[in-house]
Biopython code that builds the backbone (N, CA, C, O; Angstrom):
import numpy as np
from Bio.PDB.StructureBuilder import StructureBuilder

atoms = [
    (1, "MET", "N", (50.372, 15.112, -0.471)),
    (1, "MET", "CA", (49.147, 15.239, -0.683)),
    (1, "MET", "C", (48.855, 16.443, -1.613)),
    (1, "MET", "O", (48.518, 17.424, -0.951)),
    (2, "PRO", "N", (48.870, 16.571, -2.386)),
    (2, "PRO", "CA", (48.610, 17.888, -3.503)),
    (2, "PRO", "C", (47.530, 18.337, -3.135)),
    (2, "PRO", "O", (46.730, 17.403, -3.075)),
    (3, "VAL", "N", (46.840, 19.772, -2.707)),
    (3, "VAL", "CA", (45.786, 20.155, -2.521)),
    (3, "VAL", "C", (45.282, 21.468, -3.221)),
    (3, "VAL", "O", (45.740, 22.563, -2.897)),
    (4, "PRO", "N", (44.403, 21.333, -4.110)),
    (4, "PRO", "CA", (43.839, 22.558, -5.076)),
    (4, "PRO", "C", (43.720, 23.805, -4.534)),
    (4, "PRO", "O", (43.284, 23.886, -3.386)),
    (5, "PHE", "N", (44.034, 24.840, -5.161)),
    (5, "PHE", "CA", (43.305, 26.028, -4.655)),
    (5, "PHE", "C", (42.544, 25.982, -4.756)),
    (5, "PHE", "O", (42.344, 26.964, -4.042)),
    (6, "GLY", "N", (41.222, 25.599, -5.155)),
    (6, "GLY", "CA", (39.627, 25.697, -5.267)),
    (6, "GLY", "C", (39.495, 24.266, -6.327)),
    (6, "GLY", "O", (40.030, 23.321, -6.907)),
    (7, "SER", "N", (38.502, 24.912, -6.050)),
    (7, "SER", "CA", (37.410, 23.427, -7.065)),
    (7, "SER", "C", (35.929, 23.959, -7.767)),
    (7, "SER", "O", (35.072, 24.214, -6.921)),
    (8, "ARG", "N", (35.569, 24.133, -9.008)),
    (8, "ARG", "CA", (34.644, 24.762, -9.800)),
    (8, "ARG", "C", (33.740, 23.442, -9.579)),
    (8, "ARG", "O", (34.223, 22.334, -9.348)),
    (9, "LYS", "N", (32.264, 23.737, -9.689)),
    (9, "LYS", "CA", (31.299, 22.882, -10.135)),
    (9, "LYS", "C", (30.122, 23.812, -10.545)),
    (9, "LYS", "O", (29.332, 24.590, -10.010)),
    (10, "GLY", "N", (30.459, 23.260, -11.926)),
    (10, "GLY", "CA", (29.556, 24.608, -12.886)),
    (10, "GLY", "C", (29.739, 26.361, -12.864)),
    (10, "GLY", "O", (30.527, 26.948, -13.606)),
    (11, "PRO", "N", (28.879, 27.018, -11.898)),
    (11, "PRO", "CA", (29.689, 28.178, -11.647)),
    (11, "PRO", "C", (29.891, 28.760, -10.959)),
    (11, "PRO", "O", (30.156, 29.954, -11.097)),
    (12, "LEU", "N", (29.825, 27.811, -9.378)),
    (12, "LEU", "CA", (30.648, 27.768, -8.022)),
    (12, "LEU", "C", (31.484, 27.556, -8.136)),
    (12, "LEU", "O", (31.763, 26.574, -8.823)),
    (13, "PHE", "N", (32.502, 28.355, -7.524)),
    (13, "PHE", "CA", (34.252, 27.911, -6.957)),
    (13, "PHE", "C", (33.997, 28.231, -5.944)),
    (13, "PHE", "O", (33.212, 29.124, -5.623)),
    (14, "ALA", "N", (34.769, 27.392, -5.117)),
    (14, "ALA", "CA", (35.026, 26.976, -3.579)),
    (14, "ALA", "C", (36.637, 26.947, -3.708)),
    (14, "ALA", "O", (37.278, 26.122, -4.359)),
    (15, "SER", "N", (37.163, 28.037, -2.940)),
    (15, "SER", "CA", (38.473, 28.044, -2.927)),
    (15, "SER", "C", (38.800, 26.857, -1.329)),
    (15, "SER", "O", (37.846, 26.450, -0.666)),
    (16, "SER", "N", (40.181, 26.509, -1.000)),
    (16, "SER", "CA", (40.995, 25.860, -0.271)),
    (16, "SER", "C", (41.194, 26.736, -0.055)),
    (16, "SER", "O", (40.994, 27.693, -0.803)),
    (17, "GLY", "N", (41.894, 26.814, 1.575)),
    (17, "GLY", "CA", (42.557, 27.770, 2.031)),
    (17, "GLY", "C", (43.484, 28.162, 2.205)),
    (17, "GLY", "O", (44.470, 27.646, 2.733)),
    (18, "ILE", "N", (43.276, 29.492, 1.645)),
    (18, "ILE", "CA", (44.521, 30.384, 1.190)),
    (18, "ILE", "C", (45.332, 31.269, 2.876)),
    (18, "ILE", "O", (44.883, 31.733, 3.924)),
    (19, "PRO", "N", (46.384, 31.129, 2.389)),
    (19, "PRO", "CA", (47.280, 31.802, 3.194)),
    (19, "PRO", "C", (47.707, 33.116, 3.408)),
    (19, "PRO", "O", (47.171, 33.723, 2.480)),
    (20, "GLY", "N", (48.299, 33.868, 4.019)),
    (20, "GLY", "CA", (49.187, 35.063, 3.981)),
    (20, "GLY", "C", (50.226, 34.629, 3.778)),
    (20, "GLY", "O", (50.951, 35.004, 4.699)),
    (21, "SER", "N", (50.789, 34.009, 3.063)),
    (21, "SER", "CA", (52.111, 33.548, 2.397)),
    (21, "SER", "C", (52.811, 34.805, 1.387)),
    (21, "SER", "O", (51.981, 35.291, 0.620)),
    (22, "ASP", "N", (53.966, 35.290, 1.300)),
    (22, "ASP", "CA", (53.936, 36.015, 0.415)),
    (22, "ASP", "C", (54.100, 34.940, -0.929)),
    (22, "ASP", "O", (54.413, 33.750, -0.949)),
    (23, "PRO", "N", (53.757, 35.868, -2.007)),
    (23, "PRO", "CA", (52.828, 35.410, -3.157)),
    (23, "PRO", "C", (54.376, 34.561, -3.921)),
    (23, "PRO", "O", (54.457, 33.378, -4.252)),
    (24, "GLU", "N", (55.249, 35.433, -4.007)),
    (24, "GLU", "CA", (56.647, 34.990, -4.694)),
    (24, "GLU", "C", (57.515, 33.957, -3.931)),
    (24, "GLU", "O", (58.202, 33.189, -4.605)),
    (25, "THR", "N", (57.535, 33.886, -2.716)),
    (25, "THR", "CA", (58.538, 33.241, -2.247)),
    (25, "THR", "C", (58.163, 32.036, -1.326)),
    (25, "THR", "O", (58.903, 31.110, -0.993)),
    (26, "GLU", "N", (56.305, 32.331, -0.840)),
    (26, "GLU", "CA", (55.535, 31.489, -0.132)),
    (26, "GLU", "C", (56.123, 31.458, 0.686)),
    (26, "GLU", "O", (56.011, 30.290, 1.058)),
    (27, "LEU", "N", (57.130, 32.224, 1.717)),
    (27, "LEU", "CA", (56.917, 32.416, 3.194)),
    (27, "LEU", "C", (56.118, 33.203, 3.762)),
    (27, "LEU", "O", (55.642, 34.072, 3.031)),
    (28, "PHE", "N", (55.741, 33.195, 5.049)),
    (28, "PHE", "CA", (55.330, 33.579, 6.163)),
    (28, "PHE", "C", (56.140, 35.011, 6.608)),
    (28, "PHE", "O", (57.049, 35.031, 7.438)),
    (29, "PRO", "N", (55.680, 36.070, 5.964)),
    (29, "PRO", "CA", (56.466, 37.232, 7.116)),
    (29, "PRO", "C", (55.921, 37.540, 8.286)),
    (29, "PRO", "O", (54.726, 37.833, 8.264)),
    (30, "GLU", "N", (56.565, 37.553, 9.455)),
    (30, "GLU", "CA", (56.734, 37.915, 10.743)),
    (30, "GLU", "C", (55.210, 39.066, 10.959)),
    (30, "GLU", "O", (54.319, 38.824, 11.773)),
    (31, "ASP", "N", (55.221, 40.042, 10.218)),
    (31, "ASP", "CA", (54.482, 41.227, 10.527)),
    (31, "ASP", "C", (53.187, 40.883, 9.971)),
    (31, "ASP", "O", (53.058, 40.640, 8.772)),
    (32, "GLY", "N", (51.816, 40.841, 11.144)),
    (32, "GLY", "CA", (50.534, 40.232, 10.466)),
    (32, "GLY", "C", (49.881, 41.003, 9.479)),
    (32, "GLY", "O", (49.113, 40.556, 8.628)),
    (33, "ALA", "N", (50.342, 42.602, 9.684)),
    (33, "ALA", "CA", (49.679, 43.207, 8.537)),
    (33, "ALA", "C", (50.380, 42.892, 6.959)),
    (33, "ALA", "O", (49.736, 43.282, 5.985)),
    (34, "LEU", "N", (51.231, 42.435, 6.816)),
    (34, "LEU", "CA", (51.804, 41.955, 5.709)),
    (34, "LEU", "C", (51.791, 41.059, 5.529)),
    (34, "LEU", "O", (52.481, 40.653, 4.594)),
    (35, "GLN", "N", (50.884, 40.006, 6.409)),
    (35, "GLN", "CA", (50.129, 38.638, 5.840)),
    (35, "GLN", "C", (48.576, 39.302, 5.469)),
    (35, "GLN", "O", (48.042, 38.430, 4.783)),
    (36, "VAL", "N", (48.069, 39.912, 5.549)),
    (36, "VAL", "CA", (46.808, 39.988, 5.670)),
    (36, "VAL", "C", (46.913, 40.771, 3.776)),
    (36, "VAL", "O", (46.221, 40.524, 2.789)),
    (37, "LYS", "N", (48.168, 41.798, 3.979)),
    (37, "LYS", "CA", (48.506, 42.127, 2.176)),
    (37, "LYS", "C", (48.618, 41.404, 1.732)),
    (37, "LYS", "O", (47.633, 41.391, 0.993)),
    (38, "PHE", "N", (49.329, 40.328, 1.473)),
    (38, "PHE", "CA", (49.760, 39.467, 0.977)),
    (38, "PHE", "C", (48.570, 37.983, 0.659)),
    (38, "PHE", "O", (48.869, 37.236, -0.273)),
    (39, "LEU", "N", (47.406, 37.707, 1.410)),
    (39, "LEU", "CA", (46.175, 37.303, 1.336)),
    (39, "LEU", "C", (45.449, 37.886, 0.944)),
    (39, "LEU", "O", (44.607, 37.110, 0.490)),
    (40, "PHE", "N", (45.094, 39.073, 0.750)),
    (40, "PHE", "CA", (43.924, 39.755, -0.368)),
    (40, "PHE", "C", (44.965, 39.707, -1.677)),
    (40, "PHE", "O", (44.229, 40.139, -2.565)),
    (41, "ALA", "N", (46.308, 39.419, -2.329)),
    (41, "ALA", "CA", (46.900, 39.182, -3.157)),
    (41, "ALA", "C", (46.611, 37.935, -3.498)),
    (41, "ALA", "O", (46.181, 37.638, -4.613)),
    (42, "ASN", "N", (46.791, 37.232, -2.705)),
    (42, "ASN", "CA", (46.740, 35.917, -3.082)),
    (42, "ASN", "C", (45.136, 35.300, -3.472)),
    (42, "ASN", "O", (45.084, 34.446, -4.356)),
    (43, "ILE", "N", (43.978, 35.699, -2.871)),
    (43, "ILE", "CA", (42.763, 35.510, -3.271)),
    (43, "ILE", "C", (42.267, 36.228, -4.380)),
    (43, "ILE", "O", (41.346, 35.811, -5.081)),
    (44, "LYS", "N", (42.984, 37.534, -4.593)),
    (44, "LYS", "CA", (42.989, 38.227, -6.353)),
    (44, "LYS", "C", (43.258, 37.336, -7.206)),
    (44, "LYS", "O", (42.498, 36.859, -8.048)),
    (45, "ARG", "N", (44.836, 36.983, -6.917)),
    (45, "ARG", "CA", (45.517, 36.385, -7.770)),
    (45, "ARG", "C", (44.850, 34.982, -8.443)),
    (45, "ARG", "O", (45.008, 34.716, -9.635)),
    (46, "GLY", "N", (43.875, 33.886, -7.262)),
    (46, "GLY", "CA", (43.071, 32.838, -7.314)),
    (46, "GLY", "C", (42.273, 33.038, -7.868)),
    (46, "GLY", "O", (41.944, 32.228, -8.735)),
    (47, "ILE", "N", (41.544, 34.209, -7.666)),
    (47, "ILE", "CA", (40.082, 33.983, -8.629)),
    (47, "ILE", "C", (39.787, 34.381, -9.635)),
    (47, "ILE", "O", (38.696, 34.156, -10.158)),
    (48, "GLU", "N", (41.339, 35.547, -10.484)),
    (48, "GLU", "CA", (41.071, 35.517, -11.757)),
    (48, "GLU", "C", (42.039, 34.407, -12.429)),
    (48, "GLU", "O", (42.306, 34.395, -13.631)),
    (49, "ALA", "N", (42.495, 33.539, -11.546)),
    (49, "ALA", "CA", (43.502, 32.458, -12.503)),
    (49, "ALA", "C", (42.161, 31.358, -12.696)),
    (49, "ALA", "O", (42.264, 30.444, -13.515)),
    (50, "ALA", "N", (41.009, 31.514, -11.942)),
    (50, "ALA", "CA", (40.180, 30.790, -12.127)),
    (50, "ALA", "C", (39.173, 30.839, -12.929)),
    (50, "ALA", "O", (38.319, 29.974, -13.129)),
    (51, "GLY", "N", (39.327, 32.260, -13.564)),
    (51, "GLY", "CA", (38.531, 33.145, -14.774)),
    (51, "GLY", "C", (37.404, 34.109, -14.232)),
    (51, "GLY", "O", (36.437, 34.380, -14.943)),
    (52, "GLY", "N", (37.516, 34.508, -13.241)),
    (52, "GLY", "CA", (36.836, 35.581, -12.406)),
    (52, "GLY", "C", (37.275, 36.436, -11.908)),
    (52, "GLY", "O", (38.421, 36.638, -12.310)),
    (53, "SER", "N", (36.762, 37.492, -10.765)),
    (53, "SER", "CA", (37.941, 38.649, -10.396)),
    (53, "SER", "C", (37.142, 38.824, -8.606)),
    (53, "SER", "O", (36.222, 38.083, -8.261)),
    (54, "LEU", "N", (37.573, 39.634, -7.922)),
    (54, "LEU", "CA", (37.028, 40.377, -6.817)),
    (54, "LEU", "C", (35.339, 39.714, -6.692)),
    (54, "LEU", "O", (34.759, 38.922, -5.949)),
    (55, "GLU", "N", (34.933, 40.692, -8.077)),
    (55, "GLU", "CA", (33.225, 40.903, -7.953)),
    (55, "GLU", "C", (32.554, 39.959, -7.775)),
    (55, "GLU", "O", (31.381, 40.071, -7.421)),
    (56, "ASP", "N", (33.189, 38.706, -7.995)),
    (56, "ASP", "CA", (32.380, 37.227, -8.271)),
    (56, "ASP", "C", (32.086, 36.806, -6.730)),
    (56, "ASP", "O", (30.974, 36.386, -6.411)),
    (57, "ILE", "N", (33.144, 36.941, -5.791)),
    (57, "ILE", "CA", (32.731, 36.180, -4.673)),
    (57, "ILE", "C", (31.543, 36.628, -3.651)),
    (57, "ILE", "O", (31.019, 37.739, -3.563)),
    (58, "ILE", "N", (31.312, 35.644, -3.027)),
    (58, "ILE", "CA", (29.676, 35.879, -3.024)),
    (58, "ILE", "C", (29.825, 35.698, -1.334)),
    (58, "ILE", "O", (29.002, 35.959, -0.456)),
    (59, "LYS", "N", (31.332, 35.094, -1.225)),
    (59, "LYS", "CA", (31.127, 34.961, 0.706)),
    (59, "LYS", "C", (32.508, 34.408, 0.816)),
    (59, "LYS", "O", (33.002, 33.622, 0.007)),
    (60, "CYS", "N", (33.279, 35.035, 2.225)),
    (60, "CYS", "CA", (34.534, 34.961, 2.702)),
    (60, "CYS", "C", (34.404, 34.503, 3.919)),
    (60, "CYS", "O", (33.418, 34.912, 4.531)),
    (61, "THR", "N", (35.337, 33.538, 4.626)),
    (61, "THR", "CA", (35.645, 33.483, 5.999)),
    (61, "THR", "C", (37.290, 34.004, 5.781)),
    (61, "THR", "O", (38.053, 33.904, 4.820)),
    (62, "PHE", "N", (37.436, 34.571, 7.068)),
    (62, "PHE", "CA", (38.624, 34.571, 7.800)),
    (62, "PHE", "C", (39.033, 33.753, 9.103)),
    (62, "PHE", "O", (38.368, 33.731, 10.139)),
    (63, "HIS", "N", (40.294, 33.049, 8.876)),
    (63, "HIS", "CA", (41.001, 32.393, 10.715)),
    (63, "HIS", "C", (41.872, 33.412, 10.515)),
    (63, "HIS", "O", (42.659, 33.633, 9.595)),
    (64, "LEU", "N", (41.515, 34.227, 11.896)),
    (64, "LEU", "CA", (42.952, 34.915, 12.695)),
    (64, "LEU", "C", (43.419, 34.331, 13.882)),
    (64, "LEU", "O", (42.765, 33.931, 14.845)),
    (65, "ARG", "N", (44.840, 34.331, 13.661)),
    (65, "ARG", "CA", (45.231, 33.756, 15.046)),
    (65, "ARG", "C", (45.173, 34.608, 16.182)),
    (65, "ARG", "O", (45.156, 34.154, 17.327)),
    (66, "ASP", "N", (45.139, 35.961, 15.891)),
    (66, "ASP", "CA", (44.702, 36.890, 17.361)),
    (66, "ASP", "C", (44.012, 38.421, 16.538)),
    (66, "ASP", "O", (44.156, 38.926, 15.425)),
    (67, "GLU", "N", (43.165, 38.796, 17.871)),
    (67, "GLU", "CA", (42.220, 40.373, 17.471)),
    (67, "GLU", "C", (43.514, 41.651, 16.947)),
    (67, "GLU", "O", (43.195, 42.616, 16.253)),
    (68, "GLU", "N", (44.451, 41.494, 17.263)),
    (68, "GLU", "CA", (45.228, 42.551, 16.472)),
    (68, "GLU", "C", (45.365, 42.650, 14.741)),
    (68, "GLU", "O", (45.848, 43.563, 14.072)),
    (69, "ILE", "N", (44.841, 41.545, 14.362)),
    (69, "ILE", "CA", (45.136, 41.356, 13.089)),
    (69, "ILE", "C", (43.623, 42.019, 11.925)),
    (69, "ILE", "O", (43.558, 42.447, 10.773)),
    (70, "ARG", "N", (42.670, 41.784, 12.995)),
    (70, "ARG", "CA", (41.378, 42.362, 12.441)),
    (70, "ARG", "C", (41.217, 43.584, 11.989)),
    (70, "ARG", "O", (40.254, 43.745, 11.240)),
    (71, "GLN", "N", (42.081, 44.770, 12.298)),
    (71, "GLN", "CA", (42.382, 45.614, 12.145)),
    (71, "GLN", "C", (42.871, 45.956, 10.683)),
    (71, "GLN", "O", (42.256, 46.721, 9.940)),
    (72, "HIS", "N", (43.872, 45.404, 10.398)),
    (72, "HIS", "CA", (44.492, 44.795, 9.401)),
    (72, "HIS", "C", (43.322, 44.418, 7.866)),
    (72, "HIS", "O", (43.118, 44.961, 6.780)),
    (73, "LEU", "N", (42.848, 43.320, 8.518)),
    (73, "LEU", "CA", (41.872, 42.655, 7.667)),
    (73, "LEU", "C", (40.973, 44.003, 7.691)),
    (73, "LEU", "O", (41.360, 44.683, 6.741)),
    (74, "ASN", "N", (40.284, 44.447, 8.151)),
    (74, "ASN", "CA", (39.213, 45.777, 7.740)),
    (74, "ASN", "C", (39.959, 46.112, 6.828)),
    (74, "ASN", "O", (39.643, 45.874, 5.662)),
    (75, "ALA", "N", (41.291, 46.835, 7.196)),
    (75, "ALA", "CA", (41.126, 47.861, 6.085)),
    (75, "ALA", "C", (41.643, 47.006, 4.528)),
    (75, "ALA", "O", (41.552, 47.656, 3.487)),
    (76, "SER", "N", (41.995, 46.037, 4.490)),
    (76, "SER", "CA", (42.353, 45.296, 3.289)),
    (76, "SER", "C", (41.113, 45.249, 2.716)),
    (76, "SER", "O", (40.966, 45.525, 1.525)),
    (77, "TRP", "N", (39.903, 44.827, 3.655)),
    (77, "TRP", "CA", (38.603, 44.142, 3.076)),
    (77, "TRP", "C", (37.727, 45.691, 2.713)),
    (77, "TRP", "O", (36.912, 45.582, 1.797)),
    (78, "GLU", "N", (37.803, 46.577, 3.124)),
    (78, "GLU", "CA", (37.328, 47.981, 2.374)),
    (78, "GLU", "C", (37.791, 47.943, 1.284)),
    (78, "GLU", "O", (37.000, 48.086, 0.352)),
    (79, "GLU", "N", (39.274, 47.731, 0.973)),
    (79, "GLU", "CA", (39.958, 48.404, -0.324)),
    (79, "GLU", "C", (39.554, 47.635, -1.103)),
    (79, "GLU", "O", (39.180, 48.112, -2.175)),
    (80, "SER", "N", (39.439, 45.888, -0.875)),
    (80, "SER", "CA", (39.113, 45.093, -1.738)),
    (80, "SER", "C", (37.541, 45.215, -2.483)),
    (80, "SER", "O", (37.251, 45.099, -3.673)),
    (81, "PHE", "N", (36.728, 45.472, -1.391)),
    (81, "PHE", "CA", (35.364, 45.485, -1.694)),
    (81, "PHE", "C", (35.114, 47.061, -1.537)),
    (81, "PHE", "O", (34.517, 47.254, -0.478)),
    (82, "PRO", "N", (35.318, 48.024, -2.094)),
    (82, "PRO", "CA", (34.704, 49.255, -1.823)),
    (82, "PRO", "C", (33.213, 49.515, -1.443)),
    (82, "PRO", "O", (32.917, 49.823, -0.289)),
    (83, "ASP", "N", (32.292, 49.390, -2.415)),
    (83, "ASP", "CA", (30.940, 49.234, -2.796)),
    (83, "ASP", "C", (30.240, 48.671, -1.437)),
    (83, "ASP", "O", (29.694, 47.589, -1.653)),
    (84, "PRO", "N", (30.090, 49.204, 0.154)),
    (84, "PRO", "CA", (29.352, 48.451, 0.675)),
    (84, "PRO", "C", (27.804, 47.570, 0.671)),
    (84, "PRO", "O", (27.389, 46.690, 1.426)),
    (85, "ALA", "N", (27.158, 48.271, -0.588)),
    (85, "ALA", "CA", (25.861, 47.784, -0.843)),
    (85, "ALA", "C", (26.387, 46.203, -1.890)),
    (85, "ALA", "O", (25.469, 45.608, -2.455)),
    (86, "SER", "N", (27.607, 45.746, -2.029)),
    (86, "SER", "CA", (28.112, 44.948, -3.059)),
    (86, "SER", "C", (28.873, 43.856, -2.367)),
    (86, "SER", "O", (29.031, 42.739, -2.858)),
    (87, "ARG", "N", (29.411, 44.298, -1.017)),
    (87, "ARG", "CA", (30.485, 43.440, -0.734)),
    (87, "ARG", "C", (30.000, 41.902, -0.402)),
    (87, "ARG", "O", (28.800, 41.651, -0.507)),
    (88, "PRO", "N", (30.654, 41.171, -0.118)),
    (88, "PRO", "CA", (30.335, 39.612, 0.087)),
    (88, "PRO", "C", (29.926, 39.237, 1.691)),
    (88, "PRO", "O", (30.089, 40.064, 2.588)),
    (89, "ALA", "N", (29.438, 38.040, 1.905)),
    (89, "ALA", "CA", (28.997, 38.093, 3.034)),
    (89, "ALA", "C", (30.531, 37.781, 3.605)),
    (89, "ALA", "O", (31.522, 37.513, 2.927)),
    (90, "ARG", "N", (30.415, 37.916, 5.318)),
    (90, "ARG", "CA", (32.378, 37.489, 5.701)),
    (90, "ARG", "C", (31.927, 36.797, 7.477)),
    (90, "ARG", "O", (31.127, 37.082, 8.368)),
    (91, "HIS", "N", (32.700, 36.062, 7.301)),
    (91, "HIS", "CA", (32.473, 35.776, 8.709)),
    (91, "HIS", "C", (34.023, 35.745, 9.082)),
    (91, "HIS", "O", (34.939, 35.684, 8.262)),
    (92, "THR", "N", (34.141, 35.795, 10.371)),
    (92, "THR", "CA", (35.792, 35.998, 10.836)),
    (92, "THR", "C", (35.619, 35.045, 12.075)),
    (92, "THR", "O", (34.633, 34.984, 12.809)),
    (93, "LEU", "N", (36.904, 34.237, 12.164)),
    (93, "LEU", "CA", (36.796, 33.282, 13.233)),
    (93, "LEU", "C", (37.995, 33.864, 14.148)),
    (93, "LEU", "O", (38.373, 35.007, 13.892)),
    (94, "MET", "N", (38.419, 33.378, 14.867)),
    (94, "MET", "CA", (39.745, 33.343, 16.173)),
    (94, "MET", "C", (40.064, 32.267, 16.103)),
    (94, "MET", "O", (39.160, 31.475, 16.369)),
    (95, "LEU", "N", (41.293, 31.709, 15.770)),
    (95, "LEU", "CA", (41.785, 29.971, 15.970)),
    (95, "LEU", "C", (43.299, 30.326, 16.354)),
    (95, "LEU", "O", (44.278, 30.547, 15.641)),
    (96, "HIS", "N", (43.100, 30.294, 18.000)),
    (96, "HIS", "CA", (44.127, 30.401, 18.659)),
    (96, "HIS", "C", (45.328, 29.450, 18.436)),
    (96, "HIS", "O", (46.508, 29.648, 18.727)),
    (97, "ASN", "N", (44.708, 28.278, 17.801)),
    (97, "ASN", "CA", (45.870, 27.200, 17.869)),
    (97, "ASN", "C", (46.951, 27.073, 16.321)),
    (97, "ASN", "O", (47.728, 26.183, 15.976)),
    (98, "PHE", "N", (46.524, 28.522, 15.586)),
    (98, "PHE", "CA", (47.291, 28.327, 14.656)),
    (98, "PHE", "C", (48.990, 27.759, 14.875)),
    (98, "PHE", "O", (49.504, 27.628, 15.985)),
    (99, "PRO", "N", (49.704, 27.463, 13.535)),
    (99, "PRO", "CA", (51.295, 27.582, 13.948)),
    (99, "PRO", "C", (51.627, 28.727, 14.031)),
    (99, "PRO", "O", (50.966, 29.465, 13.301)),
    (100, "ARG", "N", (52.598, 29.344, 14.785)),
    (100, "ARG", "CA", (53.121, 30.426, 15.223)),
    (100, "ARG", "C", (53.611, 31.124, 13.705)),
    (100, "ARG", "O", (53.754, 32.299, 14.044)),
    (101, "GLU", "N", (53.833, 31.084, 12.735)),
    (101, "GLU", "CA", (54.229, 31.803, 11.979)),
    (101, "GLU", "C", (52.629, 32.183, 10.840)),
    (101, "GLU", "O", (52.464, 32.902, 9.855)),
    (102, "ILE", "N", (51.942, 31.491, 11.444)),
    (102, "ILE", "CA", (50.538, 31.524, 10.235)),
    (102, "ILE", "C", (49.943, 33.200, 11.273)),
    (102, "ILE", "O", (50.304, 33.343, 12.441)),
    (103, "ALA", "N", (49.252, 34.011, 10.723)),
    (103, "ALA", "CA", (48.567, 34.657, 11.413)),
    (103, "ALA", "C", (46.918, 35.206, 10.745)),
    (103, "ALA", "O", (46.112, 35.959, 11.292)),
    (104, "VAL", "N", (46.832, 34.647, 9.650)),
    (104, "VAL", "CA", (45.349, 34.748, 8.747)),
    (104, "VAL", "C", (45.259, 33.834, 7.618)),
    (104, "VAL", "O", (46.243, 33.553, 6.934)),
    (105, "MET", "N", (44.346, 33.467, 7.458)),
    (105, "MET", "CA", (43.641, 32.652, 6.670)),
    (105, "MET", "C", (42.335, 32.993, 5.827)),
    (105, "MET", "O", (41.369, 33.629, 6.249)),
    (106, "ALA", "N", (42.468, 32.519, 4.718)),
    (106, "ALA", "CA", (40.874, 32.573, 4.366)),
    (106, "ALA", "C", (40.262, 31.881, 3.196)),
    (106, "ALA", "O", (40.831, 31.996, 2.111)),
    (107, "GLU", "N", (39.504, 31.392, 3.259)),
    (107, "GLU", "CA", (38.524, 30.616, 1.899)),
    (107, "GLU", "C", (37.397, 31.887, 1.770)),
    (107, "GLU", "O", (37.062, 32.833, 2.483)),
    (108, "PHE", "N", (36.977, 31.298, 0.318)),
    (108, "PHE", "CA", (35.971, 32.171, -0.318)),
    (108, "PHE", "C", (35.079, 31.213, -0.937)),
    (108, "PHE", "O", (35.421, 30.044, -1.115)),
    (109, "LEU", "N", (33.348, 31.909, -1.448)),
    (109, "LEU", "CA", (32.725, 30.813, -2.200)),
    (109, "LEU", "C", (32.638, 32.245, -3.499)),
    (109, "LEU", "O", (32.738, 33.426, -3.167)),
    (110, "ALA", "N", (32.467, 31.845, -4.728)),
    (110, "ALA", "CA", (32.479, 32.503, -5.975)),
    (110, "ALA", "C", (31.789, 32.258, -6.945)),
    (110, "ALA", "O", (32.043, 31.237, -7.583)),
    (111, "VAL", "N", (30.889, 32.973, -7.282)),
    (111, "VAL", "CA", (29.368, 32.069, -8.478)),
    (111, "VAL", "C", (30.454, 33.052, -10.012)),
    (111, "VAL", "O", (30.515, 34.281, -9.986)),
    (112, "LEU", "N", (31.071, 32.339, -11.006)),
    (112, "LEU", "CA", (32.065, 32.730, -11.673)),
    (112, "LEU", "C", (31.037, 32.648, -13.187)),
    (112, "LEU", "O", (30.298, 31.718, -13.512)),
    (113, "PRO", "N", (31.320, 34.091, -14.019)),
    (113, "PRO", "CA", (31.003, 33.763, -15.355)),
    (113, "PRO", "C", (31.059, 32.530, -16.245)),
    (113, "PRO", "O", (32.070, 31.830, -16.294)),
    (114, "ALA", "N", (30.160, 32.320, -16.820)),
    (114, "ALA", "CA", (30.590, 30.895, -17.845)),
    (114, "ALA", "C", (31.671, 31.192, -18.758)),
    (114, "ALA", "O", (32.123, 32.308, -19.011)),
    (115, "ASN", "N", (32.046, 30.051, -19.238)),
    (115, "ASN", "CA", (33.319, 30.053, -19.874)),
    (115, "ASN", "C", (33.601, 30.503, -21.271)),
    (115, "ASN", "O", (34.748, 30.459, -21.714)),
]
sb = StructureBuilder()
sb.init_structure("model")
sb.init_model(0)
sb.init_chain("A")
sb.init_seg("    ")
for serial, (resi, resn, name, xyz) in enumerate(atoms, 1):
    if name == "N":
        sb.init_residue(resn, " ", resi, " ")
    sb.init_atom(name, np.array(xyz, "f"), 0.0, 1.0, " ", f" {name:<3s}", serial, name[0])
structure = sb.get_structure()
């Protein structure tokens, strides 16, 4: 069953679950920090393909396998959204029942510019 990266309705764009897989190979590295790096690259690539940019994201939800991933998530978060006054809303959940190879996943909501 093919699942789209996301769906647009008017200016709203909602992503599906985005993994921290390598954008080139779609494989999951063992290193959780590298998965976080790939996750943000996948988010950026996806929002740009939808016609937007990181600045259009209004909410992110992150799913982490374990607490040690949070430090890497926070660093990439601040790098991707450097202005604290305009960062998206954020919710982070711990999901300990992830498949072993998945350290992090995300989903987001964005308001895209008109076509």
